[in-house]
N, C-alpha and C positions, 0 to 999 in steps of 0.2 A: 504494499500500499505506499509505502514511503515515496515511491518514484511514481507510481500508477498516474497520477493525477498531475505531474508538473508540466505537462503540455497544454494544459487549459491556461496556464499564465502566459500572456503576451505584451508586448509592450512597445510604444511609440518610438523608442530607439530602434525596432526592429526594421528593417527596410520594407519587409512586404507587411508592415501594420496595418495599413489601410484595405490591403486585400484579403486579410484574414478578418479582419471586423466585416468587411463586405460578405465574405462567405459566412460569418456566422448569422448575420441578418439573414441570408437566403435560406440557410438551414432552419432557423426557427420558422421562416413563412412556408416552408415546403412541409414542416411538421404538422400544419393544421389540416391541411387536406391531400388527397390524392391527384396526380396530374391525370386529366380526364382521359387520356390518351394512354396511360398506363395499363397493366394489366389489373391492379385493384381498381382504378378507374372505371373500366369497362365491366368490372363484376358487378361494382356498385349499380351501375345503370340497367346492367342485366336483371339484378334483384328486383329494381323498380318498376320495371316492365313485367316481370314474372308476377309481382304482386297485382299491378294493373290488371293483367289479363286473367289471373287465376283467384285473386281474393284470398280467402281464409285459407284455402288450400295452401298457398304458397307459403303463406305465413306458418303455418302448422309445420311444414317441411323446413323452413329455414329456422325456426326455433329448435325444432329436434339436431337440426346440422349443426347449428352453430351455438346452442344453449345445452344440448343433451337431454332436453326435456320436451316429451311427446305432449301435447296437448291438444284435445278436441276444441273446436271453434267455441263451443258455449263454455269452455273453460278458460278462454282467454281473459275475460274479466273477471277481477276480484268482486267476491260478493260483500255485501255490507255488512255480513257478518263476520267475514275477515277483517275487515277494517276495524269494527269494534274489539274484537277478540284483541288485535295489535295493541289497541289503544289501552285495553284492560291490563294485558299482560305489562305494559310498559309504566302504566299506571302502580301496578303492584310491585314491580321488580326495581325500578328506578324512577323514584318519584322525583329526585333532584333532576335528574335527566330531563323529565317532562317539565319540570318549573323553568330550566334553562332554555328549553324549546319555545314555551309560552312568551316568555321575556324577549327572545329574538324576535320572533311574531310579532311583539308590540313594537318593538324596534324599527322594525322594517315597515309595519304598517304606518307608523307616526313619519317617517322620513318621506315614505312614498306619497302619503297624504300632501305632505307640506309643499313637494314640487310638483304635484300635478296640475296640469294645465286645462284641463277637460271640464273644470268647472267656471272657466274665465267667459265672460260675454263680451261679443263684440257684434255690432249688426253687418259685418261683412263674413262671418264666419261661425260655423257651429262645429262642434266636436260631439261625434258618437261612438260608443265602445264597440270594439270588435265583438262580435256575436259567439266565435267558438274560437277556442284555442288548445293547441296540444302542447304537452310539456315533455320534453326528452329528459328522463334521469338517470345518469349513468348508474351501473351495478355490475361491472365486470372486475377492472383491478382493484376498485374500491367505490362501495356503495357511497352515494352522497344524498342521505336525507335533507341537508341543509339546502338542497336545489329545490327542493318541493317549496321551501318557504320564500326563496329568493326568486322564484319565478311565481309562484301561485298567489302571493300576497299582492304585488303589483298588478296583477290581471285583477284581482278582487276590487282593489281600489279604484281600477278604471271601470269597473261596473261589468265585466265580460260574463254572459250569461252562463257560457257552457266552459266548462275546463277539463279536458281529458288529459290523463297521463300515461304515459309508456314507459317501462322499465324491464330490463332481461330477468328472467327467473334464475338468478345465479344463487340466491339462497335457499338451498333445500329444494328446488323445484318450484321457487315461488320469489315474490320481492321481498326485500329484508324488512323484518316487523316495524324497525324505525321509521321508515318511510311511509309505511301501510298507517301507522300510528299518527303521523303528522298530517296525512291526508285526512282522516278523520278529523281531526283537532280542527282544520282548516274547511271541512265540510266539502273537500273534493271527493265525489263519490265514483267517478267514471275513471275506473283505473284499470289498467291491461298488463298481464304480464307477458309482455313482448317487449324487446329491444333493437337495437341494432338496426340497419338500413331498412329491414323489414317493418319495424316500429315506425319509421319515418314515412315510407310509402304508405302503409296503412292509415297514418293521421292524413296525409295530402291526398289520397283517391278515394279511401272508403275501401271498405269491404263488408260482406255480408253482414257482420256482427260489430264492426266498428266504424262509425260514420266519420266522415271526413271533416276536417276543420279548417277555419279561414287563415290561422298562423300557426307556425311550429316555432316554439322556443327551447332555449336549455342548451347545457354543455355535453360535452361529449367526445368520442375518440374520432380518427381522421375518418373511418366508414360513416359514421353520423355525421359529421361535418361535410363530406363530400355529397352525402344523399341531399341533405337540406341545399347545398350550392346547387345541385342539378335540379331542384325543385324549385328554385326562385321563380317567382312569376305565376307558377299554378297555385302557391299558398303563399304568405307572406313569411318572412324568415328573418330573424331576430339580427344574427350576425355569424361569422364563423368563429363559434367559440368552443374551438378544439384544444388540443392538448396544452397545457397551462404554460406560461412563461412568465419570468420576472427578471427586471431590471433594476440593480440596485445602484444607485448613485451615493457615492461615500467619499469622504476626505478623512485627513487624518484624527480628527475628533471622533469618528466611529469606533464601535465596541467589535473588534474583530470576531470575536466569538457570535455575536449576536447576528453579524452579517452573514456570518458562515450558516446558521441557522435558519436564518431566512431563505438562503440558496438552496439548503437542502428541503426546505417545506415545499418547494416547487420540483426540484430534481426527483423527488421520491414519488411524483405522479407516474411515470414510467410510460409514456413519455412526458418528461416535462423540462424547459430549460431555465437555467438560473444565470444570468449574468453580473457581473461586478464591474461597473465603471469607477474607475478613481484615478486621483491625479498623486497618490500617497504610494510609493513602493513599498515602503515600509508596511502600510496597511494591506497592502496585496499579497505581500509575503505572509504576513500573519494570518491572514484569512485562509489561504492555500494549507497551511498547516492546521488549523482550525476544521478545516473541511476533511482532511485527512485523519483526525482525532474523532470528529463527530459522527461520521458516515459509518464508522464501525459500530457505533452503537444502536444504530436502526435495524428495525426487523426485516427491512427491505433492502439492504445493505448493498449486495451485489448488484441489483437492477439499478439503484441510484447510482452508483459508481459508474455503470455505464452511461446513464443519462448525462453525469457529469463530463465524462468523457467526450459523448457524441455531440451533446445540445448546450455545452455549458462552457463559458470562459470568464477568466479574470482579466482585464484590460488596464493597462496603466498608461494614463494620458500626461501630455506636458503641464496641462492645465485645465482648470474647470470650464472654460470657456469650449474646450474642444470635447469636454464631458457632456455639457448640454448639447451642443450640436449632434452629437452622434446618437445621444437619447432620442432627440426629437426624430432622426432618422430612422430607429429603430422600432419606433411608435409600438411599445411592448405593452402587453396587457396589463400587468402590475408593474408600476415605478414605485420604487420604494426609496425615500431621500434622507439618508443618515450624515448630514453634513453640520451636525452640531447647530451653533447659533445661526447658521447660514441656511439652516434646510427650507426656511418659507421662502427666501429670496431666491434659490434654487428651483423650487416648485413652481414658482410664478414665471421661470421661463421654459417650463416644459409645457409644451402645446400639443403633443401627441401622445397619449396613453390611454388604456381602457379605465383606470383608476390610480391615483396618485396617493400615496402613503407618506405622512409627511412625519419627520421626526423620528428618535430612537424608540419610541414607546408605542409604534404604531406598525406591528407586523402584519403582514397580509392575513393572517388568521382574523383578525378583527373584522375586517370587511367580509370575509368568507362567512362568519358566522352571526355577527352581532352588529355592527353599526348601523346599518339599515340600508346603504346604496347595495344594489345585486350584485352577486358575485359572478354573474352571468357576463361575461365582457368579451371584446373582440379581442382575437389571438392573431397570430402569425401576421403582425403589422397590419392588421385590418384597424387599428385605432387612427389611422391615418383619415380613415372616412365613415368610421362606425363608432357607435358609442355604447357605454355601459346601458344594460335593459333596464326601463325605469317604466313606471306606471304609465307613462305617455306613449310608450310603444304598444298600447293596446287601445288608442282611439284613434280615429280617424278624423281628418278635418275635411269639411265640406265648405266650398266657397258658396257665399249669398250674394246676389247680385241683383238689384231692383231699382230701374231708371224710371223717372216720371217721364211725361212727354216733354216737359221744358228742358230737362236736364239730354234727354237723346238729341233733341233738336240744337242744343248747344253745342253736343258732341261729333253730330252727323257728319260735316264736311271732314273732319280729320278721320273717323273710322272709314267713310268711303273712299279717301284719298289712300288711305293704309291697305284697304283691301282690293282696290286696283292695283296699286303697286305690286300686290301679289298675284294678280293675274286672275282674281277670285271675283268674278262677276255677281254671281248670286249672292256672296256675302253682302256685297256694296248695294246689291238691290235690295235685300232685305232690310235694310237702312232707309234706303231712298222710297220703297214702297210707303211707308210711314208718314212720310211728308206728303203723299199724295192724297189731297182732301177734296 
């Protein structure tokens, strides 16, 4: 282990530094989805087409093939009794966890309600909630019960009528009981024990036992995110919320043990990317040593080491200005600022990030579970054009336009002139005819 991670440390003093940074950025981007022309990309498209053509039977076959569970179509949906039993089990076995879940729900609901734009009034626009949404909850490498909160609560704040949830049956042939218990707490009753590409396809196209939805949200692996990308336009999609990545910006004031712990918290996702940008060679060396020490203490040590070597870097820059420039170029999912008294100043200069975590006492886990913003964030450089999932992603805006006769008369010549410039005579005529009396 002493030398296994040494290659992840790179410096601006190396002649190929910029090229290595660019390669790292590309690797993180490629980690989000498959190339549609790759074998895996074609396989995703084939599964979607199979579900579109054969519905439930295709879902059953793919669930048996990929999850090792043979379900009849009428067994796809979790019964209300199972949801109640999962809740009762959690109540009896871990009341403190249930209390933490309820507090987290309250935090998320408060934040999402405060930022919600759907209640704003303006004569030129109205907001209406999306009628139905589907939530993808990961359950393969690690079940993520928190995803139910971070997607379901914003949708409820927006007023979505129907919320369907899919998650692979990787826990004893069904969905992890904590996921089911949270669904019961939130009143989400339409829950299906299917996942992967077939789960996304079922939500998009609908099958005999699974009605289609209008928008699909939630994190997932490359297979799930590639399916979402293919289906953009047929259904609404939140963003490419694929394998996790974190970029830590730190100076000499940072605690190297804390920085290493934050990097490992994302690298353990398998795959996951953890990158440190710093202007301090001493901090970089100390963080590398901490990574070597701490990774050996993890239950997923071997897989985390592989992710560190393949998808992670420690980069030493000449100054903080270059750190900030490259940070905005990377457009990472999570950006942590650990620059002591300068943390807020540095954060103010970050323009592309899924979420920014400011100061030494704000690890990503605060956002993952507790603070209020959703942990469903754009990955793979998607923060250049996408945002964190919020309650505002579950409403549609409709423009309202109403002119009086006098207003139309005042604007008529300009409208006609613009329409005729485009060669659209009928457009112009639709205005002219209203002046013929």
